[in-house]
PyMOL Python script that loads the backbone (N, CA, C, O; Angstrom):
from pymol import cmd

cmd.read_pdbstr("""\
ATOM      1  N   MET A   1       0.851  -1.168   0.000  1.00  0.00           N
ATOM      2  CA  MET A   1       0.000   0.000   0.000  1.00  0.00           C
ATOM      3  C   MET A   1       0.901   1.236   0.000  1.00  0.00           C
ATOM      4  O   MET A   1       1.818   1.336   0.815  1.00  0.00           O
ATOM      5  N   THR A   2       0.647   2.156  -0.891  1.00  0.00           N
ATOM      6  CA  THR A   2       1.508   3.328  -1.001  1.00  0.00           C
ATOM      7  C   THR A   2       1.093   4.445  -0.052  1.00  0.00           C
ATOM      8  O   THR A   2       1.955   5.136   0.491  1.00  0.00           O
ATOM      9  N   ALA A   3      -0.194   4.635   0.158  1.00  0.00           N
ATOM     10  CA  ALA A   3      -0.669   5.676   1.076  1.00  0.00           C
ATOM     11  C   ALA A   3      -1.651   5.051   2.051  1.00  0.00           C
ATOM     12  O   ALA A   3      -2.640   4.445   1.639  1.00  0.00           O
ATOM     13  N   TRP A   4      -1.382   5.195   3.336  1.00  0.00           N
ATOM     14  CA  TRP A   4      -2.253   4.623   4.349  1.00  0.00           C
ATOM     15  C   TRP A   4      -3.425   5.560   4.587  1.00  0.00           C
ATOM     16  O   TRP A   4      -3.235   6.774   4.663  1.00  0.00           O
ATOM     17  N   PRO A   5      -4.637   5.021   4.706  1.00  0.00           N
ATOM     18  CA  PRO A   5      -5.796   5.877   5.001  1.00  0.00           C
ATOM     19  C   PRO A   5      -5.698   6.421   6.422  1.00  0.00           C
ATOM     20  O   PRO A   5      -5.039   5.829   7.276  1.00  0.00           O
ATOM     21  N   ARG A   6      -6.347   7.534   6.664  1.00  0.00           N
ATOM     22  CA  ARG A   6      -6.327   8.158   7.996  1.00  0.00           C
ATOM     23  C   ARG A   6      -7.048   7.275   9.015  1.00  0.00           C
ATOM     24  O   ARG A   6      -6.627   7.202  10.170  1.00  0.00           O
ATOM     25  N   ALA A   7      -8.128   6.603   8.605  1.00  0.00           N
ATOM     26  CA  ALA A   7      -8.865   5.689   9.469  1.00  0.00           C
ATOM     27  C   ALA A   7      -8.767   4.291   8.862  1.00  0.00           C
ATOM     28  O   ALA A   7      -9.076   4.090   7.688  1.00  0.00           O
ATOM     29  N   MET A   8      -8.331   3.328   9.680  1.00  0.00           N
ATOM     30  CA  MET A   8      -8.083   1.981   9.169  1.00  0.00           C
ATOM     31  C   MET A   8      -8.853   0.942   9.960  1.00  0.00           C
ATOM     32  O   MET A   8      -8.956   1.028  11.184  1.00  0.00           O
ATOM     33  N   LYS A   9      -9.394  -0.041   9.254  1.00  0.00           N
ATOM     34  CA  LYS A   9      -9.985  -1.195   9.930  1.00  0.00           C
ATOM     35  C   LYS A   9      -8.851  -2.048  10.490  1.00  0.00           C
ATOM     36  O   LYS A   9      -7.681  -1.827  10.180  1.00  0.00           O
ATOM     37  N   ARG A  10      -9.212  -3.017  11.313  1.00  0.00           N
ATOM     38  CA  ARG A  10      -8.229  -3.816  12.065  1.00  0.00           C
ATOM     39  C   ARG A  10      -7.115  -4.383  11.171  1.00  0.00           C
ATOM     40  O   ARG A  10      -5.938  -4.244  11.502  1.00  0.00           O
ATOM     41  N   ALA A  11      -7.461  -5.005  10.069  1.00  0.00           N
ATOM     42  CA  ALA A  11      -6.441  -5.646   9.224  1.00  0.00           C
ATOM     43  C   ALA A  11      -5.423  -4.630   8.717  1.00  0.00           C
ATOM     44  O   ALA A  11      -4.220  -4.889   8.749  1.00  0.00           O
ATOM     45  N   ASN A  12      -5.895  -3.482   8.252  1.00  0.00           N
ATOM     46  CA  ASN A  12      -4.978  -2.446   7.759  1.00  0.00           C
ATOM     47  C   ASN A  12      -4.170  -1.846   8.896  1.00  0.00           C
ATOM     48  O   ASN A  12      -2.975  -1.595   8.740  1.00  0.00           O
ATOM     49  N   ALA A  13      -4.812  -1.611  10.050  1.00  0.00           N
ATOM     50  CA  ALA A  13      -4.096  -1.038  11.191  1.00  0.00           C
ATOM     51  C   ALA A  13      -2.999  -1.988  11.653  1.00  0.00           C
ATOM     52  O   ALA A  13      -1.891  -1.555  11.970  1.00  0.00           O
ATOM     53  N   ALA A  14      -3.302  -3.274  11.691  1.00  0.00           N
ATOM     54  CA  ALA A  14      -2.292  -4.268  12.074  1.00  0.00           C
ATOM     55  C   ALA A  14      -1.148  -4.271  11.068  1.00  0.00           C
ATOM     56  O   ALA A  14       0.020  -4.287  11.456  1.00  0.00           O
ATOM     57  N   ALA A  15      -1.474  -4.255   9.792  1.00  0.00           N
ATOM     58  CA  ALA A  15      -0.439  -4.236   8.749  1.00  0.00           C
ATOM     59  C   ALA A  15       0.402  -2.961   8.855  1.00  0.00           C
ATOM     60  O   ALA A  15       1.619  -3.004   8.676  1.00  0.00           O
ATOM     61  N   TYR A  16      -0.243  -1.830   9.143  1.00  0.00           N
ATOM     62  CA  TYR A  16       0.467  -0.558   9.290  1.00  0.00           C
ATOM     63  C   TYR A  16       1.509  -0.655  10.399  1.00  0.00           C
ATOM     64  O   TYR A  16       2.594  -0.084  10.292  1.00  0.00           O
ATOM     65  N   CYS A  17       1.174  -1.380  11.463  1.00  0.00           N
ATOM     66  CA  CYS A  17       2.096  -1.574  12.590  1.00  0.00           C
ATOM     67  C   CYS A  17       3.021  -2.761  12.374  1.00  0.00           C
ATOM     68  O   CYS A  17       3.858  -3.057  13.227  1.00  0.00           O
ATOM     69  N   ASP A  18       2.882  -3.443  11.248  1.00  0.00           N
ATOM     70  CA  ASP A  18       3.667  -4.628  10.917  1.00  0.00           C
ATOM     71  C   ASP A  18       3.474  -5.724  11.962  1.00  0.00           C
ATOM     72  O   ASP A  18       4.429  -6.365  12.401  1.00  0.00           O
ATOM     73  N   LEU A  19       2.198  -5.924  12.351  1.00  0.00           N
ATOM     74  CA  LEU A  19       1.827  -6.957  13.305  1.00  0.00           C
ATOM     75  C   LEU A  19       0.757  -7.851  12.706  1.00  0.00           C
ATOM     76  O   LEU A  19       0.015  -7.432  11.817  1.00  0.00           O
ATOM     77  N   SER A  20       0.674  -9.082  13.190  1.00  0.00           N
ATOM     78  CA  SER A  20      -0.472  -9.913  12.832  1.00  0.00           C
ATOM     79  C   SER A  20      -1.694  -9.299  13.500  1.00  0.00           C
ATOM     80  O   SER A  20      -1.560  -8.501  14.427  1.00  0.00           O
ATOM     81  N   GLU A  21      -2.873  -9.664  13.039  1.00  0.00           N
ATOM     82  CA  GLU A  21      -4.083  -9.122  13.662  1.00  0.00           C
ATOM     83  C   GLU A  21      -4.188  -9.532  15.128  1.00  0.00           C
ATOM     84  O   GLU A  21      -4.621  -8.736  15.961  1.00  0.00           O
ATOM     85  N   SER A  22      -3.801 -10.753  15.449  1.00  0.00           N
ATOM     86  CA  SER A  22      -3.888 -11.193  16.848  1.00  0.00           C
ATOM     87  C   SER A  22      -2.881 -10.438  17.720  1.00  0.00           C
ATOM     88  O   SER A  22      -3.206 -10.058  18.846  1.00  0.00           O
ATOM     89  N   ALA A  23      -1.678 -10.218  17.219  1.00  0.00           N
ATOM     90  CA  ALA A  23      -0.684  -9.454  17.977  1.00  0.00           C
ATOM     91  C   ALA A  23      -1.136  -8.003  18.133  1.00  0.00           C
ATOM     92  O   ALA A  23      -0.958  -7.404  19.194  1.00  0.00           O
ATOM     93  N   PHE A  24      -1.716  -7.443  17.083  1.00  0.00           N
ATOM     94  CA  PHE A  24      -2.242  -6.077  17.140  1.00  0.00           C
ATOM     95  C   PHE A  24      -3.324  -5.988  18.216  1.00  0.00           C
ATOM     96  O   PHE A  24      -3.326  -5.063  19.028  1.00  0.00           O
ATOM     97  N   GLU A  25      -4.239  -6.949  18.215  1.00  0.00           N
ATOM     98  CA  GLU A  25      -5.327  -6.955  19.192  1.00  0.00           C
ATOM     99  C   GLU A  25      -4.783  -7.067  20.619  1.00  0.00           C
ATOM    100  O   GLU A  25      -5.300  -6.413  21.525  1.00  0.00           O
ATOM    101  N   ARG A  26      -3.763  -7.874  20.828  1.00  0.00           N
ATOM    102  CA  ARG A  26      -3.147  -7.977  22.157  1.00  0.00           C
ATOM    103  C   ARG A  26      -2.579  -6.637  22.603  1.00  0.00           C
ATOM    104  O   ARG A  26      -2.750  -6.242  23.756  1.00  0.00           O
ATOM    105  N   GLU A  27      -1.907  -5.940  21.697  1.00  0.00           N
ATOM    106  CA  GLU A  27      -1.326  -4.637  22.026  1.00  0.00           C
ATOM    107  C   GLU A  27      -2.414  -3.629  22.381  1.00  0.00           C
ATOM    108  O   GLU A  27      -2.234  -2.803  23.275  1.00  0.00           O
ATOM    109  N   VAL A  28      -3.543  -3.701  21.678  1.00  0.00           N
ATOM    110  CA  VAL A  28      -4.670  -2.809  21.980  1.00  0.00           C
ATOM    111  C   VAL A  28      -5.232  -3.158  23.353  1.00  0.00           C
ATOM    112  O   VAL A  28      -5.473  -2.268  24.169  1.00  0.00           O
ATOM    113  N   LEU A  29      -5.444  -4.443  23.615  1.00  0.00           N
ATOM    114  CA  LEU A  29      -6.002  -4.873  24.900  1.00  0.00           C
ATOM    115  C   LEU A  29      -5.073  -4.531  26.066  1.00  0.00           C
ATOM    116  O   LEU A  29      -5.546  -4.233  27.162  1.00  0.00           O
ATOM    117  N   GLU A  30      -3.764  -4.572  25.842  1.00  0.00           N
ATOM    118  CA  GLU A  30      -2.790  -4.224  26.874  1.00  0.00           C
ATOM    119  C   GLU A  30      -2.653  -2.721  27.056  1.00  0.00           C
ATOM    120  O   GLU A  30      -2.021  -2.267  28.010  1.00  0.00           O
ATOM    121  N   GLY A  31      -3.239  -1.940  26.148  1.00  0.00           N
ATOM    122  CA  GLY A  31      -3.199  -0.489  26.259  1.00  0.00           C
ATOM    123  C   GLY A  31      -1.995   0.179  25.630  1.00  0.00           C
ATOM    124  O   GLY A  31      -1.820   1.390  25.759  1.00  0.00           O
ATOM    125  N   ARG A  32      -1.160  -0.597  24.950  1.00  0.00           N
ATOM    126  CA  ARG A  32       0.008  -0.005  24.294  1.00  0.00           C
ATOM    127  C   ARG A  32      -0.381   0.678  22.988  1.00  0.00           C
ATOM    128  O   ARG A  32       0.273   1.630  22.563  1.00  0.00           O
ATOM    129  N   LEU A  33      -1.432   0.198  22.360  1.00  0.00           N
ATOM    130  CA  LEU A  33      -1.977   0.835  21.160  1.00  0.00           C
ATOM    131  C   LEU A  33      -3.381   1.330  21.480  1.00  0.00           C
ATOM    132  O   LEU A  33      -4.039   0.785  22.366  1.00  0.00           O
ATOM    133  N   PRO A  34      -3.851   2.361  20.769  1.00  0.00           N
ATOM    134  CA  PRO A  34      -5.142   2.976  21.104  1.00  0.00           C
ATOM    135  C   PRO A  34      -6.331   2.072  20.797  1.00  0.00           C
ATOM    136  O   PRO A  34      -6.257   1.160  19.974  1.00  0.00           O
ATOM    137  N   GLN A  35      -7.416   2.358  21.483  1.00  0.00           N
ATOM    138  CA  GLN A  35      -8.684   1.690  21.224  1.00  0.00           C
ATOM    139  C   GLN A  35      -9.246   2.208  19.892  1.00  0.00           C
ATOM    140  O   GLN A  35      -8.903   3.309  19.462  1.00  0.00           O
ATOM    141  N   PRO A  36     -10.098   1.427  19.249  1.00  0.00           N
ATOM    142  CA  PRO A  36     -10.710   1.890  17.991  1.00  0.00           C
ATOM    143  C   PRO A  36     -11.821   2.895  18.271  1.00  0.00           C
ATOM    144  O   PRO A  36     -12.292   3.046  19.399  1.00  0.00           O
ATOM    145  N   VAL A  37     -12.216   3.569  17.211  1.00  0.00           N
ATOM    146  CA  VAL A  37     -13.389   4.444  17.239  1.00  0.00           C
ATOM    147  C   VAL A  37     -14.397   3.867  16.251  1.00  0.00           C
ATOM    148  O   VAL A  37     -14.019   3.225  15.271  1.00  0.00           O
ATOM    149  N   LYS A  38     -15.668   4.098  16.511  1.00  0.00           N
ATOM    150  CA  LYS A  38     -16.707   3.641  15.585  1.00  0.00           C
ATOM    151  C   LYS A  38     -16.827   4.652  14.447  1.00  0.00           C
ATOM    152  O   LYS A  38     -16.980   5.851  14.680  1.00  0.00           O
ATOM    153  N   LEU A  39     -16.758   4.167  13.252  1.00  0.00           N
ATOM    154  CA  LEU A  39     -16.907   4.982  12.055  1.00  0.00           C
ATOM    155  C   LEU A  39     -17.661   4.132  11.050  1.00  0.00           C
ATOM    156  O   LEU A  39     -17.182   3.069  10.654  1.00  0.00           O
ATOM    157  N   GLY A  40     -18.853   4.592  10.625  1.00  0.00           N
ATOM    158  CA  GLY A  40     -19.663   3.766   9.739  1.00  0.00           C
ATOM    159  C   GLY A  40     -20.088   2.478  10.412  1.00  0.00           C
ATOM    160  O   GLY A  40     -20.251   1.448   9.757  1.00  0.00           O
ATOM    161  N   ASN A  41     -20.271   2.538  11.735  1.00  0.00           N
ATOM    162  CA  ASN A  41     -20.691   1.390  12.544  1.00  0.00           C
ATOM    163  C   ASN A  41     -19.658   0.263  12.581  1.00  0.00           C
ATOM    164  O   ASN A  41     -20.002  -0.878  12.889  1.00  0.00           O
ATOM    165  N   ARG A  42     -18.392   0.571  12.270  1.00  0.00           N
ATOM    166  CA  ARG A  42     -17.312  -0.422  12.332  1.00  0.00           C
ATOM    167  C   ARG A  42     -16.141   0.173  13.092  1.00  0.00           C
ATOM    168  O   ARG A  42     -15.977   1.392  13.142  1.00  0.00           O
ATOM    169  N   ASP A  43     -15.330  -0.690  13.681  1.00  0.00           N
ATOM    170  CA  ASP A  43     -14.135  -0.229  14.383  1.00  0.00           C
ATOM    171  C   ASP A  43     -13.073   0.236  13.399  1.00  0.00           C
ATOM    172  O   ASP A  43     -12.776  -0.432  12.408  1.00  0.00           O
ATOM    173  N   HIS A  44     -12.513   1.397  13.699  1.00  0.00           N
ATOM    174  CA  HIS A  44     -11.409   1.949  12.912  1.00  0.00           C
ATOM    175  C   HIS A  44     -10.356   2.508  13.861  1.00  0.00           C
ATOM    176  O   HIS A  44     -10.675   2.946  14.966  1.00  0.00           O
ATOM    177  N   TRP A  45      -9.107   2.489  13.425  1.00  0.00           N
ATOM    178  CA  TRP A  45      -8.014   3.087  14.172  1.00  0.00           C
ATOM    179  C   TRP A  45      -7.510   4.288  13.396  1.00  0.00           C
ATOM    180  O   TRP A  45      -7.339   4.234  12.178  1.00  0.00           O
ATOM    181  N   CYS A  46      -7.276   5.365  14.113  1.00  0.00           N
ATOM    182  CA  CYS A  46      -6.767   6.599  13.515  1.00  0.00           C
ATOM    183  C   CYS A  46      -5.255   6.468  13.319  1.00  0.00           C
ATOM    184  O   CYS A  46      -4.527   6.129  14.251  1.00  0.00           O
ATOM    185  N   LYS A  47      -4.803   6.736  12.116  1.00  0.00           N
ATOM    186  CA  LYS A  47      -3.380   6.659  11.806  1.00  0.00           C
ATOM    187  C   LYS A  47      -2.565   7.556  12.728  1.00  0.00           C
ATOM    188  O   LYS A  47      -1.495   7.156  13.186  1.00  0.00           O
ATOM    189  N   ASN A  48      -3.052   8.759  13.006  1.00  0.00           N
ATOM    190  CA  ASN A  48      -2.315   9.684  13.872  1.00  0.00           C
ATOM    191  C   ASN A  48      -2.194   9.137  15.287  1.00  0.00           C
ATOM    192  O   ASN A  48      -1.152   9.300  15.922  1.00  0.00           O
ATOM    193  N   ALA A  49      -3.245   8.489  15.793  1.00  0.00           N
ATOM    194  CA  ALA A  49      -3.198   7.899  17.134  1.00  0.00           C
ATOM    195  C   ALA A  49      -2.211   6.731  17.164  1.00  0.00           C
ATOM    196  O   ALA A  49      -1.473   6.565  18.136  1.00  0.00           O
ATOM    197  N   LEU A  50      -2.199   5.928  16.108  1.00  0.00           N
ATOM    198  CA  LEU A  50      -1.229   4.836  16.026  1.00  0.00           C
ATOM    199  C   LEU A  50       0.193   5.390  15.979  1.00  0.00           C
ATOM    200  O   LEU A  50       1.086   4.878  16.653  1.00  0.00           O
ATOM    201  N   ASP A  51       0.399   6.434  15.184  1.00  0.00           N
ATOM    202  CA  ASP A  51       1.730   7.052  15.106  1.00  0.00           C
ATOM    203  C   ASP A  51       2.176   7.567  16.467  1.00  0.00           C
ATOM    204  O   ASP A  51       3.323   7.366  16.867  1.00  0.00           O
ATOM    205  N   ALA A  52       1.262   8.235  17.182  1.00  0.00           N
ATOM    206  CA  ALA A  52       1.605   8.778  18.503  1.00  0.00           C
ATOM    207  C   ALA A  52       1.954   7.652  19.474  1.00  0.00           C
ATOM    208  O   ALA A  52       2.905   7.765  20.247  1.00  0.00           O
ATOM    209  N   ALA A  53       1.184   6.569  19.431  1.00  0.00           N
ATOM    210  CA  ALA A  53       1.459   5.432  20.321  1.00  0.00           C
ATOM    211  C   ALA A  53       2.802   4.791  19.971  1.00  0.00           C
ATOM    212  O   ALA A  53       3.574   4.451  20.868  1.00  0.00           O
ATOM    213  N   LEU A  54       3.086   4.625  18.693  1.00  0.00           N
ATOM    214  CA  LEU A  54       4.355   4.030  18.270  1.00  0.00           C
ATOM    215  C   LEU A  54       5.519   4.949  18.625  1.00  0.00           C
ATOM    216  O   LEU A  54       6.582   4.471  19.020  1.00  0.00           O
ATOM    217  N   ASP A  55       5.332   6.270  18.491  1.00  0.00           N
ATOM    218  CA  ASP A  55       6.371   7.214  18.916  1.00  0.00           C
ATOM    219  C   ASP A  55       6.655   7.055  20.403  1.00  0.00           C
ATOM    220  O   ASP A  55       7.809   7.070  20.830  1.00  0.00           O
ATOM    221  N   HIS A  56       5.601   6.905  21.178  1.00  0.00           N
ATOM    222  CA  HIS A  56       5.780   6.744  22.628  1.00  0.00           C
ATOM    223  C   HIS A  56       6.498   5.433  22.947  1.00  0.00           C
ATOM    224  O   HIS A  56       7.422   5.411  23.761  1.00  0.00           O
ATOM    225  N   ILE A  57       6.079   4.352  22.314  1.00  0.00           N
ATOM    226  CA  ILE A  57       6.685   3.036  22.560  1.00  0.00           C
ATOM    227  C   ILE A  57       8.180   3.063  22.234  1.00  0.00           C
ATOM    228  O   ILE A  57       8.985   2.459  22.942  1.00  0.00           O
ATOM    229  N   THR A  58       8.541   3.762  21.165  1.00  0.00           N
ATOM    230  CA  THR A  58       9.943   3.796  20.740  1.00  0.00           C
ATOM    231  C   THR A  58      10.734   4.916  21.399  1.00  0.00           C
ATOM    232  O   THR A  58      11.927   5.068  21.137  1.00  0.00           O
ATOM    233  N   GLY A  59      10.076   5.708  22.262  1.00  0.00           N
ATOM    234  CA  GLY A  59      10.767   6.783  22.958  1.00  0.00           C
ATOM    235  C   GLY A  59      10.946   8.033  22.142  1.00  0.00           C
ATOM    236  O   GLY A  59      11.711   8.916  22.530  1.00  0.00           O
ATOM    237  N   GLN A  60      10.257   8.135  21.015  1.00  0.00           N
ATOM    238  CA  GLN A  60      10.411   9.294  20.148  1.00  0.00           C
ATOM    239  C   GLN A  60       9.377  10.374  20.413  1.00  0.00           C
ATOM    240  O   GLN A  60       9.507  11.486  19.901  1.00  0.00           O
ATOM    241  N   GLY A  61       8.353  10.073  21.202  1.00  0.00           N
ATOM    242  CA  GLY A  61       7.268  11.035  21.348  1.00  0.00           C
ATOM    243  C   GLY A  61       6.970  11.419  22.778  1.00  0.00           C
ATOM    244  O   GLY A  61       5.802  11.591  23.126  1.00  0.00           O
ATOM    245  N   GLN A  62       7.967  11.559  23.615  1.00  0.00           N
ATOM    246  CA  GLN A  62       7.723  11.884  25.013  1.00  0.00           C
ATOM    247  C   GLN A  62       6.931  13.177  25.174  1.00  0.00           C
ATOM    248  O   GLN A  62       6.094  13.274  26.072  1.00  0.00           O
ATOM    249  N   ASP A  63       7.176  14.164  24.332  1.00  0.00           N
ATOM    250  CA  ASP A  63       6.463  15.436  24.454  1.00  0.00           C
ATOM    251  C   ASP A  63       5.079  15.378  23.838  1.00  0.00           C
ATOM    252  O   ASP A  63       4.224  16.203  24.159  1.00  0.00           O
ATOM    253  N   ASN A  64       4.845  14.416  22.957  1.00  0.00           N
ATOM    254  CA  ASN A  64       3.572  14.301  22.252  1.00  0.00           C
ATOM    255  C   ASN A  64       2.809  13.066  22.701  1.00  0.00           C
ATOM    256  O   ASN A  64       2.233  12.360  21.874  1.00  0.00           O
ATOM    257  N   GLU A  65       2.799  12.802  23.978  1.00  0.00           N
ATOM    258  CA  GLU A  65       2.169  11.618  24.534  1.00  0.00           C
ATOM    259  C   GLU A  65       0.660  11.634  24.276  1.00  0.00           C
ATOM    260  O   GLU A  65       0.011  12.644  24.546  1.00  0.00           O
ATOM    261  N   PRO A  66       0.090  10.547  23.762  1.00  0.00           N
ATOM    262  CA  PRO A  66      -1.357  10.505  23.536  1.00  0.00           C
ATOM    263  C   PRO A  66      -2.126  10.633  24.850  1.00  0.00           C
ATOM    264  O   PRO A  66      -1.627  10.249  25.908  1.00  0.00           O
ATOM    265  N   ASP A  67      -3.336  11.171  24.778  1.00  0.00           N
ATOM    266  CA  ASP A  67      -4.164  11.376  25.964  1.00  0.00           C
ATOM    267  C   ASP A  67      -4.363  10.093  26.748  1.00  0.00           C
ATOM    268  O   ASP A  67      -4.295  10.107  27.977  1.00  0.00           O
ATOM    269  N   TYR A  68      -4.613   8.958  26.046  1.00  0.00           N
ATOM    270  CA  TYR A  68      -4.887   7.726  26.772  1.00  0.00           C
ATOM    271  C   TYR A  68      -3.653   7.253  27.537  1.00  0.00           C
ATOM    272  O   TYR A  68      -3.790   6.626  28.588  1.00  0.00           O
ATOM    273  N   VAL A  69      -2.454   7.537  27.034  1.00  0.00           N
ATOM    274  CA  VAL A  69      -1.230   7.164  27.749  1.00  0.00           C
ATOM    275  C   VAL A  69      -1.073   8.062  28.973  1.00  0.00           C
ATOM    276  O   VAL A  69      -0.725   7.589  30.054  1.00  0.00           O
ATOM    277  N   ARG A  70      -1.329   9.349  28.803  1.00  0.00           N
ATOM    278  CA  ARG A  70      -1.248  10.282  29.920  1.00  0.00           C
ATOM    279  C   ARG A  70      -2.226   9.881  31.029  1.00  0.00           C
ATOM    280  O   ARG A  70      -1.884   9.919  32.211  1.00  0.00           O
ATOM    281  N   GLU A  71      -3.442   9.498  30.639  1.00  0.00           N
ATOM    282  CA  GLU A  71      -4.444   9.067  31.613  1.00  0.00           C
ATOM    283  C   GLU A  71      -3.985   7.796  32.336  1.00  0.00           C
ATOM    284  O   GLU A  71      -4.178   7.663  33.545  1.00  0.00           O
ATOM    285  N   MET A  72      -3.382   6.870  31.599  1.00  0.00           N
ATOM    286  CA  MET A  72      -2.880   5.641  32.223  1.00  0.00           C
ATOM    287  C   MET A  72      -1.791   5.974  33.234  1.00  0.00           C
ATOM    288  O   MET A  72      -1.763   5.408  34.327  1.00  0.00           O
ATOM    289  N   ARG A  73      -0.901   6.885  32.877  1.00  0.00           N
ATOM    290  CA  ARG A  73       0.180   7.274  33.788  1.00  0.00           C
ATOM    291  C   ARG A  73      -0.387   7.883  35.066  1.00  0.00           C
ATOM    292  O   ARG A  73       0.076   7.582  36.167  1.00  0.00           O
ATOM    293  N   GLU A  74      -1.396   8.745  34.911  1.00  0.00           N
ATOM    294  CA  GLU A  74      -1.995   9.388  36.078  1.00  0.00           C
ATOM    295  C   GLU A  74      -2.679   8.345  36.971  1.00  0.00           C
ATOM    296  O   GLU A  74      -2.633   8.448  38.197  1.00  0.00           O
ATOM    297  N   LYS A  75      -3.299   7.361  36.365  1.00  0.00           N
ATOM    298  CA  LYS A  75      -4.060   6.361  37.117  1.00  0.00           C
ATOM    299  C   LYS A  75      -3.152   5.293  37.740  1.00  0.00           C
ATOM    300  O   LYS A  75      -3.338   4.907  38.894  1.00  0.00           O
ATOM    301  N   TYR A  76      -2.157   4.815  36.955  1.00  0.00           N
ATOM    302  CA  TYR A  76      -1.358   3.666  37.388  1.00  0.00           C
ATOM    303  C   TYR A  76       0.106   3.974  37.676  1.00  0.00           C
ATOM    304  O   TYR A  76       0.847   3.088  38.102  1.00  0.00           O
ATOM    305  N   GLY A  77       0.528   5.192  37.455  1.00  0.00           N
ATOM    306  CA  GLY A  77       1.920   5.549  37.696  1.00  0.00           C
ATOM    307  C   GLY A  77       2.755   5.491  36.432  1.00  0.00           C
ATOM    308  O   GLY A  77       2.238   5.182  35.359  1.00  0.00           O
ATOM    309  N   THR A  78       4.024   5.783  36.548  1.00  0.00           N
ATOM    310  CA  THR A  78       4.896   5.914  35.378  1.00  0.00           C
ATOM    311  C   THR A  78       5.180   4.600  34.676  1.00  0.00           C
ATOM    312  O   THR A  78       5.560   4.610  33.505  1.00  0.00           O
ATOM    313  N   GLN A  79       5.010   3.471  35.345  1.00  0.00           N
ATOM    314  CA  GLN A  79       5.279   2.174  34.704  1.00  0.00           C
ATOM    315  C   GLN A  79       4.115   1.686  33.839  1.00  0.00           C
ATOM    316  O   GLN A  79       4.233   0.641  33.200  1.00  0.00           O
ATOM    317  N   ALA A  80       2.993   2.414  33.801  1.00  0.00           N
ATOM    318  CA  ALA A  80       1.795   1.947  33.096  1.00  0.00           C
ATOM    319  C   ALA A  80       2.003   1.855  31.603  1.00  0.00           C
ATOM    320  O   ALA A  80       1.460   0.947  30.974  1.00  0.00           O
ATOM    321  N   ALA A  81       2.746   2.732  31.024  1.00  0.00           N
ATOM    322  CA  ALA A  81       2.901   2.719  29.577  1.00  0.00           C
ATOM    323  C   ALA A  81       4.254   2.228  29.253  1.00  0.00           C
ATOM    324  O   ALA A  81       4.611   2.132  28.079  1.00  0.00           O
TER     325      ALA A  81
END
""", "prot")
cmd.dss("prot")
cmd.show_as("cartoon", "prot")
cmd.util.cbc("prot")
cmd.orient("prot")
């Protein structure tokens, strides 16, 4: 795929992260990747949210931490993310 859509269904979102769908789902359930949003009555992942989460995981986005990661840190402490 040459250009990734801004909103992706599970298979595309997993491929974008270079993960199998089951591995992608585990990362979402563990909170390392964002939850989906409903769009057209189906689950979709926002490319920007995935990018922000991947930046955080790789240590590249400390200043641009996604809201859900910030909330996890506030709730569970610094080891949450």
